[in-house]
N, C-alpha and C positions, 0 to 999 in steps of 0.2 A: 634140630629136633622140633617137630610140630606140636601143637597143643593137643592134649588128650581130651576128647570131648566126652569120655566116659570115665567114671572113677568112683571111688568110695564116697567122696563128698556129695556126689549126685545120686548116691544109692544105686549106681549102675545104670542110671538113666542118662539120656543125652542132656548136656548142659544147654541152657538158653543162649541164644545168639546175642551179640552186642546190641543189635537192633531191638530185640525183645526186651532186654534189660533196660534200654533207654526209654522204651515206651512205658514199661512198668514204673520206672523212676519218675517220669513226667506225671503219670497217673497218681502216684503216691504223693508227689509234691502238691498236686491240686487238692488231694484229700486233706493234706495237712493244712492248707490255707482255709478250707471249709471248716475243719475242726477248730482251728485257732479263732475264727470268727464266732463260732458257736460258744466257745469257752469264754470269750470276751463278753458276749451277750449275757451269759449266765452270771459272770462276775458282776456286771452292771446291775442285773436284776437283784442279785443278793445284796448289793450296796443299797438299792432302793428299799428292800425289805428291812435291812438293818437300820437305816435312817428313819423309817416309819416306826419301828419299834422304839427307838430312842425318843422320838418326839411325840409318840402316842397318836400319830397321824394315820391317815388311811392311805392305802396304796393307790 
């Protein structure tokens, strides 16, 4: 029995190929790395603001 490339899960549309899924997966992994770095930068900036508030210092 072969794989059905059409179906209810795909809304009757053709399912993506393995190659397309792999490319999307790599693109999403790269986006995650970027977002993780941005989140870390935000957390560090918030730490700086918090420390400045505690010490009455300037940023």
